[in-house]
C-alpha positions as CSV (number, residue, x, y, z in Angstrom):
1,M,4.1,-30.0,6.2
2,P,5.6,-29.0,3.8
3,F,5.2,-24.7,4.0
4,P,3.2,-23.4,1.0
5,I,5.5,-21.2,-0.5
6,R,3.3,-21.2,-3.8
7,Q,0.2,-20.0,-1.5
8,C,2.4,-17.3,-0.1
9,C,3.9,-16.1,-3.1
10,Q,0.2,-15.7,-3.9
11,I,-0.9,-13.8,-1.2
12,S,2.2,-11.8,-2.0
13,Q,1.5,-11.1,-5.5
14,E,-2.2,-10.2,-4.4
15,G,-1.1,-8.0,-2.0
16,L,1.6,-6.0,-3.9
17,W,0.0,-5.5,-7.6
18,S,-3.1,-7.8,-8.3
19,S,-5.3,-6.5,-5.2
20,N,-3.6,-3.7,-4.3
21,V,-6.1,-1.7,-1.5
22,A,-5.3,1.3,-4.2
23,L,-5.1,0.8,-7.3
24,K,-7.3,-2.0,-7.8
25,Q,-9.4,-2.1,-4.7
26,L,-9.6,1.6,-4.7
27,L,-10.4,1.4,-0.6
28,G,-8.5,4.0,1.7
29,L,-8.5,6.6,-1.0
30,C,-9.2,10.0,1.7
31,P,-6.1,9.6,3.6
32,L,-4.3,8.6,0.5
33,L,-5.5,12.0,-2.1
34,A,-5.2,14.6,1.3
35,V,-1.7,14.0,2.8
36,S,0.2,12.4,0.0
37,A,1.3,15.9,-0.9
38,T,5.3,15.1,0.1
39,V,7.0,11.5,0.0
40,V,8.1,11.9,4.0
41,N,4.5,12.4,4.7
42,S,3.3,9.7,2.0
43,L,5.9,7.2,4.0
44,G,4.8,8.5,7.4
45,L,1.7,7.5,7.0
46,G,1.8,4.6,5.4
47,L,4.1,3.0,7.5
48,A,1.3,3.5,10.1
49,T,-1.4,1.8,8.0
50,L,1.1,-0.6,7.7
51,F,1.6,-1.3,10.9
52,T,-1.7,-1.5,11.9
53,L,-2.9,-3.7,9.7
54,I,0.4,-6.0,10.6
55,V,-0.9,-5.9,14.1
56,S,-4.6,-6.3,13.9
57,N,-4.5,-8.9,11.3
58,L,-2.5,-10.8,13.7
59,L,-4.3,-9.8,16.7
60,I,-7.9,-10.8,14.6
61,S,-6.2,-14.4,13.3
62,V,-5.0,-15.6,17.0
63,L,-8.2,-14.7,18.3
64,R,-10.6,-15.8,15.3
65,H,-12.1,-18.6,16.9
66,W,-12.9,-16.9,20.1
67,I,-15.0,-13.9,18.2
68,P,-18.7,-14.9,17.9
69,N,-19.7,-14.2,14.3
70,E,-22.6,-11.9,15.4
71,I,-20.6,-9.2,16.7
72,R,-17.3,-10.2,14.7
73,L,-17.4,-6.3,13.6
74,P,-17.7,-4.5,16.6
75,I,-14.9,-6.7,17.8
76,F,-12.7,-6.0,14.6
77,V,-13.1,-2.4,14.8
78,L,-12.6,-2.2,18.6
79,I,-9.1,-4.2,17.9
80,I,-7.9,-2.3,15.2
81,A,-8.3,1.0,17.2
82,S,-6.7,0.2,20.1
83,V,-3.6,-0.7,17.5
84,V,-4.4,2.7,16.1
85,T,-4.1,4.7,19.3
86,I,-1.1,2.8,20.3
87,V,0.2,4.5,17.0
88,E,-0.3,7.5,17.4
89,L,0.4,7.5,20.9
90,I,4.1,6.6,19.7
91,M,3.8,9.8,16.5
92,H,2.7,12.1,19.3
93,A,5.9,11.1,21.8
94,Y,8.6,10.8,19.3
95,F,7.6,12.5,15.6
96,P,5.4,15.3,17.3
97,E,6.1,17.9,13.8
98,L,4.5,14.7,11.8
99,H,2.1,14.1,13.8
100,R,1.2,17.6,13.5
101,I,0.7,17.6,9.7
102,L,-1.4,14.2,9.6
103,G,-3.6,15.5,12.1
104,I,-6.6,13.3,12.1
105,F,-5.7,11.0,9.2
106,I,-4.6,9.2,12.1
107,P,-7.0,8.3,14.1
108,L,-9.2,7.5,10.7
109,I,-7.2,4.6,10.3
110,V,-9.8,2.5,12.0
111,T,-12.5,3.4,9.5
112,N,-10.1,2.7,6.4
113,C,-11.7,0.2,4.7
114,A,-8.8,-1.7,3.6
115,I,-7.9,-2.6,6.8
116,I,-11.6,-3.6,8.4
117,G,-12.1,-5.0,4.8
118,R,-9.1,-7.1,5.2
119,A,-9.8,-8.0,8.7
120,E,-13.5,-9.5,7.8
121,S,-12.6,-11.2,4.9
122,F,-9.1,-12.0,5.0
123,A,-7.3,-12.4,8.7
124,S,-10.6,-13.6,10.6
125,K,-10.8,-17.0,8.0
126,Q,-6.8,-17.9,7.9
127,K,-4.4,-19.2,9.8
128,V,-2.0,-16.8,11.6
129,G,1.1,-17.3,9.3
130,F,-1.3,-16.5,6.0
131,A,-2.4,-13.7,7.9
132,L,0.9,-11.5,9.0
133,I,1.6,-12.3,4.9
134,D,-1.6,-10.6,4.0
135,G,-1.4,-8.0,6.7
136,I,2.5,-7.3,5.2
137,T,1.9,-7.0,1.5
138,M,-1.3,-5.1,1.9
139,G,0.3,-2.9,4.0
140,L,3.1,-2.5,2.2
141,G,1.1,-2.3,-1.3
142,F,-0.5,0.8,0.2
143,T,2.5,2.6,1.4
144,L,4.3,2.2,-2.1
145,V,1.2,3.8,-4.1
146,L,1.5,6.6,-1.4
147,V,5.0,7.2,-2.1
148,L,5.4,6.8,-5.1
149,L,1.8,9.7,-5.2
150,G,3.8,11.8,-2.9
151,G,7.3,11.7,-4.7
152,L,5.0,12.2,-7.9
153,R,3.4,15.5,-6.7
154,E,6.1,16.6,-4.7
155,I,8.3,16.6,-8.3
156,V,6.2,18.8,-10.0
157,S,4.6,20.5,-6.8
158,Q,7.9,21.8,-5.2
159,G,10.5,20.4,-7.5
160,T,12.1,18.5,-5.1
161,L,12.3,15.1,-2.9
162,F,11.9,13.8,0.3
163,A,11.7,17.1,1.9
164,D,11.2,18.0,5.2
165,A,12.9,14.6,5.8
166,Q,13.5,15.3,9.1
167,L,10.6,15.1,10.6
168,L,10.6,11.4,10.0
169,F,13.9,10.7,10.3
170,G,15.7,13.5,12.5
171,S,17.3,16.4,12.2
172,A,20.7,14.7,11.1
173,T,18.7,14.2,7.5
174,T,18.0,17.1,7.0
175,Q,20.4,16.6,3.8
176,L,18.6,14.2,2.3
177,K,16.2,16.6,0.4
178,I,17.4,16.2,-3.7
179,T,16.6,19.6,-5.3
180,L,15.5,18.4,-8.9
181,A,14.9,21.9,-10.4
182,K,17.0,25.0,-9.3
183,D,14.1,28.7,-9.9
184,Y,11.8,25.7,-9.9
185,G,8.3,28.2,-9.7
186,G,5.9,25.5,-8.5
187,F,2.8,23.7,-9.9
188,L,0.7,24.7,-7.9
189,L,-2.5,22.3,-9.2
190,A,0.4,18.9,-8.2
191,A,-0.4,19.9,-4.3
192,L,-3.7,20.9,-4.2
193,P,-7.0,17.5,-4.0
194,P,-6.8,17.8,-7.6
195,G,-3.1,16.9,-8.2
196,A,-3.8,14.2,-6.3
197,F,-7.0,12.5,-8.2
198,I,-5.0,13.2,-11.7
199,G,-1.5,12.1,-9.8
200,L,-3.7,8.5,-8.7
201,G,-5.6,8.6,-11.8
202,L,-2.6,8.0,-13.5
203,L,-1.0,5.9,-11.8
204,V,-4.0,3.2,-11.6
205,A,-4.3,3.9,-15.7
206,L,-0.3,2.6,-15.6
207,K,-1.2,-0.2,-13.8
208,N,-4.2,-0.9,-15.9
209,S,-1.8,-0.8,-18.8
210,V,0.6,-3.0,-17.6
211,D,-2.2,-5.5,-16.4
212,H,-3.3,-5.4,-20.6
213,W,0.1,-5.9,-21.5
214,I,1.5,-9.2,-19.5
215,V,-2.1,-10.5,-20.4
216,Q,-2.1,-10.1,-24.8
217,R,1.9,-11.8,-23.7
218,K,-0.2,-14.5,-22.0
219,L,-2.6,-15.1,-25.3
220,K,-0.3,-14.4,-27.9
221,A,1.9,-17.5,-26.0
222,Q,-1.0,-20.1,-26.3
223,S,-2.1,-18.9,-29.8
224,P,-2.3,-21.2,-32.2
225,S,0.4,-19.8,-34.5
226,N,2.9,-20.7,-31.6
227,I,1.9,-24.5,-31.3
228,P,4.1,-25.6,-34.2
229,Q,7.1,-23.9,-33.2
230,T,7.0,-24.9,-29.7
231,I,6.4,-28.8,-30.5
232,Q,9.5,-28.0,-33.0
233,T,11.4,-27.0,-29.9
234,S,10.4,-30.0,-28.2
235,V,11.6,-32.1,-31.0
236,D,15.1,-30.5,-31.2
237,R,15.3,-30.8,-27.1
238,V,14.7,-34.4,-27.6
239,S,16.9,-35.0,-30.4
């Protein structure tokens, strides 16, 4: 049986762009808005969510034939909660400071609508390979939005990038901090929850603008005025 490259590409495109859980479905916004004050905080929570999506999708897809339909949602939550517990224990052991900063938002991954939604709508109905790709791309899409939002807020609020990188990458990475503006007084609004809403709104508007531009370009390419040119091009190639 040939490898379904087209379907895998479609799943990846949906996870990273067209059905991005943060920019399109607008799911999991509570942790996204709460901890995205810096790039490091955003990356930490994003990686935890990515790992949870991958493992939970994989387990649910493997066990889908043995999970009774009547109690599938409680079982999904149990599987996700088990994975999140493992993630929290690892972070508490190896990244204690980051674990302290992220706080309650790590256990709240269990109730993230994006993870439960993918388990119900995709992983429980698809083969293991497709569920794995979906978990990776959906998780990456969510993480990328988190990091972009965190970078935007950190630049505006502090004038830096990768501040406190040692919380995630170790003490040897303290020099990763990039100061974009010396003696920058900061902009408090960007560090507060309203700044998170404004930043996310800008990212959603940017995505919608790009989608609109893509649609308009396709419609322009398919318009009747372009048909004669297309025919002439084909005749020239034959000649």
